C-alpha positions as CSV (number, residue, x, y, z in Angstrom):
1,M,-1.2,-15.6,-2.2
2,S,0.8,-16.0,-5.4
3,R,2.5,-19.2,-4.1
4,L,-0.6,-20.9,-2.9
5,L,-2.6,-19.9,-6.3
6,W,0.4,-21.6,-8.7
7,G,0.7,-24.8,-6.9
8,L,-3.0,-25.0,-6.7
9,S,-3.3,-24.9,-10.5
10,Y,-1.5,-28.3,-10.4
11,Q,-4.3,-30.0,-8.6
12,A,-5.7,-33.2,-9.8
13,R,-7.5,-34.5,-7.2
14,P,-11.2,-34.5,-7.1
15,G,-12.9,-32.8,-4.0
16,T,-9.8,-31.0,-3.1
17,V,-9.8,-27.3,-1.8
18,L,-7.7,-24.8,-0.4
19,V,-8.7,-23.1,3.1
20,I,-7.2,-20.1,4.9
21,D,-8.9,-19.9,8.3
22,R,-9.0,-17.2,10.5
23,E,-6.0,-18.5,12.5
24,F,-3.8,-17.0,9.6
25,L,-5.9,-14.0,8.8
26,M,-5.9,-10.5,10.2
27,P,-8.7,-8.1,10.2
28,T,-9.6,-5.9,7.3
29,P,-6.9,-2.7,7.6
30,F,-9.8,0.1,6.9
31,D,-12.1,-1.2,9.7
32,A,-10.8,-3.9,11.6
33,D,-13.8,-6.3,10.7
34,P,-12.9,-9.7,11.4
35,A,-11.5,-11.4,8.1
36,D,-13.8,-14.3,6.7
37,P,-12.0,-17.8,5.7
38,I,-11.2,-17.5,2.4
39,V,-11.8,-21.1,-0.1
40,L,-9.2,-21.4,-3.1
41,V,-11.5,-23.5,-5.6
42,P,-10.2,-25.2,-8.3
43,E,-13.0,-26.2,-10.1
44,W,-11.7,-27.6,-13.5
45,C,-11.7,-30.9,-10.7
46,T,-13.9,-29.8,-7.8
47,R,-17.1,-28.1,-6.9
48,L,-17.9,-26.2,-4.0
49,D,-21.8,-25.2,-4.5
50,E,-24.2,-24.1,-1.4
51,R,-24.3,-27.4,0.7
52,G,-20.5,-27.8,0.1
53,A,-19.7,-24.3,1.5
54,A,-22.3,-24.9,4.3
55,Q,-20.6,-28.1,5.3
56,L,-17.0,-27.0,5.0
57,K,-17.9,-23.8,7.2
58,A,-19.6,-26.3,10.1
59,L,-16.0,-27.9,10.0
60,L,-13.7,-24.9,10.9
61,P,-12.0,-24.4,12.6
62,L,-10.1,-27.4,11.8
63,R,-8.2,-28.4,14.7
64,N,-6.8,-32.2,14.2
65,S,-4.2,-32.2,11.5
66,M,-3.5,-35.0,9.4
67,G,0.1,-34.3,8.4
68,T,1.2,-31.7,6.1
69,V,2.2,-31.8,2.7
70,R,5.4,-30.4,0.7
71,W,3.8,-27.2,-1.6
72,Q,5.7,-26.9,-5.0
73,T,5.8,-23.9,-6.9
74,F,8.2,-24.4,-9.5
75,G,8.0,-22.4,-12.9
76,L,7.2,-19.4,-10.4
77,E,9.7,-17.3,-10.8
78,R,10.9,-18.8,-14.2
79,T,7.8,-17.4,-15.5
80,L,8.0,-13.8,-13.9
81,E,11.3,-13.4,-16.1
82,P,10.2,-10.3,-18.5
83,R,10.8,-12.3,-21.7
84,A,9.2,-15.7,-20.2
85,Y,6.0,-13.5,-18.8
86,D,5.5,-11.4,-22.3
87,Q,5.1,-14.7,-23.8
88,W,2.8,-16.0,-21.1
89,C,0.6,-12.9,-21.8
90,E,1.0,-13.4,-25.6
91,G,-0.1,-16.5,-25.3
92,R,-3.2,-15.9,-23.4
93,R,-3.7,-12.7,-25.4
94,H,-7.2,-13.5,-26.7
95,R,-8.3,-15.5,-23.8
96,S,-10.4,-13.7,-21.0
97,G,-10.5,-14.4,-17.3
98,A,-12.8,-17.0,-16.3
99,G,-12.1,-16.8,-12.8
100,H,-15.2,-15.8,-10.2
101,I,-15.2,-14.7,-6.7
102,S,-18.4,-15.1,-4.3
103,R,-19.6,-15.2,-0.6
104,R,-20.7,-18.0,0.7
105,R,-22.0,-19.3,4.3
106,G,-19.6,-16.8,5.3
107,L,-16.8,-17.7,3.5
108,L,-14.7,-15.8,0.8
109,V,-14.3,-18.4,-2.3
110,L,-12.1,-18.0,-4.7
111,T,-13.0,-20.2,-7.9
112,A,-10.4,-20.8,-11.0
113,R,-11.9,-22.2,-13.5
114,T,-9.0,-23.8,-15.4
115,P,-5.2,-24.4,-14.3
116,D,-4.3,-21.2,-16.6
117,D,-6.8,-18.8,-15.2
118,C,-5.2,-19.8,-11.4
119,R,-1.8,-19.6,-12.9
120,Q,-2.8,-16.0,-14.4
121,W,-4.0,-14.8,-10.8
122,A,-0.6,-15.9,-9.1
123,L,1.3,-14.4,-11.4
124,D,-1.0,-11.2,-10.9
125,A,-0.3,-11.3,-7.4
126,A,3.4,-11.7,-7.1
127,R,4.0,-8.4,-9.9
128,L,1.6,-6.6,-7.5
129,D,4.3,-3.7,-5.6
130,S,3.6,-1.2,-2.9
131,A,7.3,0.7,-3.5
132,R,5.9,3.7,-5.4
133,Y,2.3,4.5,-4.1
134,G,2.3,2.7,-0.8
135,T,-0.5,0.2,-2.3
136,D,-1.1,-1.5,-5.0
137,H,-3.8,-4.1,-6.4
138,V,-5.6,-6.5,-9.2
139,Y,-8.9,-7.7,-9.9
140,L,-9.6,-10.9,-9.9
141,D,-12.8,-11.4,-12.0
142,A,-13.8,-9.6,-15.5
143,W,-15.4,-6.4,-15.5
144,D,-19.1,-7.0,-15.5
145,Q,-20.8,-3.6,-14.2
146,G,-18.0,-3.6,-11.4
147,H,-15.4,-6.3,-10.0
148,D,-16.3,-8.8,-7.2
149,G,-13.0,-9.1,-6.0
150,E,-9.4,-8.1,-5.9
151,I,-6.0,-8.9,-4.1
152,Q,-4.8,-5.4,-2.7
153,I,-1.6,-5.1,-0.7
154,F,-0.2,-2.5,1.3
155,R,3.6,-0.9,2.3
156,R,2.2,-0.3,5.8
157,F,-0.3,-2.8,6.5
158,R,0.4,-3.5,10.3
159,P,0.3,-0.2,11.1
160,M,-2.9,0.3,9.4
161,V,-4.6,-2.4,11.3
162,S,-3.3,-1.2,14.3
163,V,-4.7,2.2,13.5
164,A,-8.2,0.6,12.6
165,E,-8.2,-1.9,16.0
166,Q,-7.6,1.2,18.1
167,A,-10.2,3.3,16.5
168,R,-12.6,0.4,16.3
169,A,-12.3,-0.2,20.1
170,Q,-13.2,3.6,20.7
171,V,-16.2,3.8,18.9
172,L,-17.6,0.1,20.7
173,S,-16.5,1.9,23.7
174,R,-18.8,4.6,23.6
175,D,-22.5,4.2,24.6
176,D,-24.1,5.0,21.5
177,A,-21.8,2.9,19.3
178,P,-23.5,2.1,15.8
179,S,-25.7,-1.1,15.7
180,T,-25.5,-1.7,12.2
181,P,-22.4,-2.9,10.1
182,S,-22.0,-0.6,7.4
183,S,-22.7,2.6,10.4
184,L,-20.1,0.7,12.4
185,R,-17.7,1.1,9.6
186,A,-18.0,4.5,8.5
187,A,-17.8,5.8,12.5
188,V,-14.6,3.7,12.6
189,W,-13.1,4.8,9.3
190,D,-13.8,8.5,11.1
191,E,-12.2,7.9,14.2
192,A,-9.2,6.5,12.3
193,E,-8.4,9.4,11.1
194,S,-8.7,11.3,14.4
195,V,-6.1,8.4,16.0
196,R,-4.0,9.0,12.5
197,G,-3.9,12.5,13.1
198,D,-4.8,13.3,9.8
199,A,-8.2,14.2,9.8
200,H,-7.8,17.3,8.2
201,L,-6.8,15.8,5.3
202,R,-10.7,15.0,4.8
203,I,-11.3,17.7,2.7
204,R,-14.7,17.4,1.4
205,G,-17.4,16.8,3.9
206,W,-21.0,17.2,4.6
207,S,-23.5,19.5,6.3
208,G,-26.6,17.6,6.3
209,N,-26.9,17.0,2.4
210,V,-24.8,19.8,1.1
211,P,-20.9,19.4,0.3
212,A,-19.0,21.2,3.1
213,L,-15.5,21.4,4.4
214,G,-14.3,18.9,6.8
215,A,-14.8,20.0,10.7
216,A,-11.0,19.5,11.2
217,A,-10.0,20.7,7.3
218,A,-12.5,23.6,8.3
219,E,-10.4,24.5,11.7
220,M,-7.1,24.4,9.6
221,L,-8.1,26.6,6.4
222,A,-9.8,29.1,8.7
223,R,-6.1,30.2,9.3
224,A,-5.7,30.6,5.1
225,D,-8.8,32.6,5.1
226,V,-10.7,29.9,3.3
227,H,-14.2,29.2,5.1
228,S,-15.9,26.8,2.3
229,L,-15.5,25.0,-1.0
230,D,-16.4,27.7,-2.9
231,D,-13.3,29.6,-1.3
232,L,-11.1,26.6,-2.0
233,A,-12.1,26.4,-5.6
234,E,-11.3,30.4,-6.0
235,V,-8.2,30.1,-4.1
236,G,-6.9,27.3,-5.6
237,A,-4.8,24.3,-3.7
238,V,-1.6,25.8,-4.5
239,E,-2.5,29.5,-3.1
240,T,-4.3,28.2,-0.1
241,Y,-1.2,25.7,0.8
242,R,1.0,28.5,0.7
243,R,-0.6,30.7,3.0
244,L,-1.1,27.8,5.5
245,R,2.8,27.3,5.3
246,E,3.0,31.0,5.6
247,A,0.9,30.7,8.9
248,A,3.6,28.1,10.5
249,V,0.4,25.7,10.7
250,D,1.4,22.9,13.0
251,G,1.5,19.2,11.4
252,L,1.5,20.7,7.8
253,N,3.0,18.7,5.3
254,L,2.6,18.1,1.1
255,E,0.0,15.6,2.1
256,M,-2.2,18.2,3.0
257,L,-1.6,19.9,-0.4
258,W,-2.4,16.3,-2.2
259,A,-5.8,16.6,-0.3
260,L,-6.8,20.2,-1.6
261,E,-5.7,19.2,-5.2
262,G,-7.8,15.7,-4.5
263,A,-10.8,17.8,-3.3
264,L,-10.7,20.4,-6.0
265,T,-10.7,17.3,-9.0
266,Y,-12.7,14.8,-6.9
267,R,-9.6,12.5,-6.1
268,D,-8.6,10.6,-3.2
269,R,-5.3,12.3,-2.3
270,R,-3.5,9.5,-3.2
271,W,-4.3,9.0,-6.4
272,I,-2.9,12.1,-7.4
273,S,-0.3,11.2,-9.8
274,A,3.5,11.7,-9.7
275,E,3.8,14.2,-12.6
276,R,0.9,16.0,-10.9
277,R,2.2,16.3,-8.0
278,G,5.9,17.4,-9.6
279,E,3.7,20.1,-11.1
280,L,1.9,21.3,-7.6
281,I,5.8,21.6,-6.0
282,A,6.7,23.4,-9.0
283,E,4.0,26.1,-8.6
284,L,4.2,26.3,-5.4
285,G,8.0,27.3,-4.9
286,P,10.3,26.6,-2.3
287,P,9.6,28.0,1.3
288,P,10.0,31.3,2.6
289,A,13.9,31.7,4.0
290,V,14.0,31.8,7.2
291,T,16.2,34.3,8.8
292,P,18.8,32.5,11.3
293,M,18.3,33.9,14.8
294,R,21.6,35.4,15.9
295,R,23.2,33.1,18.7
296,R,23.5,35.5,21.5
297,R,27.4,35.3,22.9
298,R,27.4,33.2,26.0
299,Y,29.4,35.2,29.0
300,R,32.3,33.8,30.5
301,A,34.1,34.6,33.4
302,P,37.4,35.6,32.9
303,V,39.6,32.9,34.2
304,R,42.4,33.7,36.7
305,S,45.9,31.8,37.4
306,S,45.5,30.1,40.8
307,H,48.0,31.1,43.5
308,A,49.6,28.8,46.2
309,V,48.1,30.0,49.6
310,T,50.7,29.6,52.6
311,V,48.4,29.2,56.0
312,N,50.4,29.8,59.2
313,A,49.0,28.5,62.0
314,R,50.2,30.2,65.2
315,H,50.4,28.1,68.5
């Protein structure tokens, strides 16, 4: 995506757009929704209105190729160097991004209003790094009571898609499968937790309109004598996890500790900071020492020396 945007920033031919059709896209990693075609629009030389979007959508999928082009991204790596990037940001310090994202006729349209806006998107995309938290993101538009679009990356993208596809297939195979897109997504999210085996990590759920422990979480936390969100608040995340550890609960790992902390602080477990995780581990302390089982000495029969035996046959 970074290279596509960087190359597009040098486009000067009117009426040109860049289309990423479904053939080159994968379902979403959350609920396996089919991906909409993506259209990158250089607005300084191309205007795409509703009518143009409808005409473009009618042409998809494009089947007959008229040839290929060599996509150049000169300068991208050089600008990503720390000193060059700092200079780039200094030059744009008093400029606000002017790009915007919208859905038109079933197309996801990313419109960069100037070449510099397009290059900024390219640099932002190239600098994303999922190494620390497993995911990273950058917003593509200015804040206006929210954001309309972003680029997000995941270190385990393909496994996430596989889980979502399996969960979606299982939900759709039911006789009472949801009929609306929003209810289908919610059902797929729930089913995906069971597919991954981490349904117990949803600590906060609902019982009617009242916050309550999630069903799988409640079953596990009962082993720690925690039966409600109020119990969890009283006992605390660390002590609850310590009780689960002492009860030798199957499948327990530190993700549960982050989930417990997130439930108490109204955050997703994945957004518990590294510093806070360190504090929780320090408070938890080392696991109890496990007394090694004494190995029984294996009985071995004495080894006897062999003797030659002569058999005399009488005739």
